[in-house]
N, C-alpha and C positions, 0 to 999 in steps of 0.2 A: 460443466459437469461431464461433457462428452469425453474429456481426457481421462476421467476416472472409470475404473471398472464398475460394473453394476453393483457389486458387493460393497463398494466403498463410497457410493454416492451419498448415502445418508450421512456418513461421517464428514464428507466434504461440505455438504450443505450446512451441517451443524457448526463446523469450523468457521465457515464464512460468516454465518449469523453471529457467532460468538465474537469474532473479531470486529464485526460491524458495530454491535452493541457495546463492546468494550470501548471502541473509539468514541461513540456517542457519550459515554460516561466520562472518559478521561479528557476529552476536548475542552470543556469549560474549566476544568482544573488547571490544565496547561495554559490556557489563554489568560486566566486571572493571575496565575503565578508569574507569567511573563510581564503582564501589565504592571503588577506591583513591583516585581523585581527589577525591571528595566526602567520603571517610572516613565512609561510611554502611554499614549492613548490606546484604547482597545483596538482600533482599526490598524494601528501599526503592529500590534502584537499578532493580530490575525494575518497581516501581510507577511510578517516574518515566518510564521508557521507555513504559510503558502509557499514562500520561496524555498524553505527547507524541503517541503514535500515535492516540489518540482525538481529540485536537485536530486533527491532520492529516486524519483521516477526516471530521470535521465540516466543515472548510474545503473538502475535495474534494467533499463532497456538496452544499454550498452553491454551489460553482462549477459543478458539473454541473447543478444545478437552474436556475441563471441562464442557462446556455447552451442549455437545452432549447428546441427549436422546437416550435411547435404542429403537430399532425398535419394533413396536407392534408385538405381537405374535398372529397369526391367527390360528384358529382351536384348540386352547388349552382350 
């Protein structure tokens, strides 16, 4: 929340909570669909989702590192 201006913190908190609870709702649907669609045990479906999320986290971290700007130099 520190990165948001005071006037937008309520919206940021609401967006976070909305995304969190949407994920809680969608997760069982995705897991059961993978379990039935791929005909695999539930543990393997959960593992597959985990691997996909780790891959997305790595891509997001790399994109964030590529966009990072150097800190301004004061007094130079």
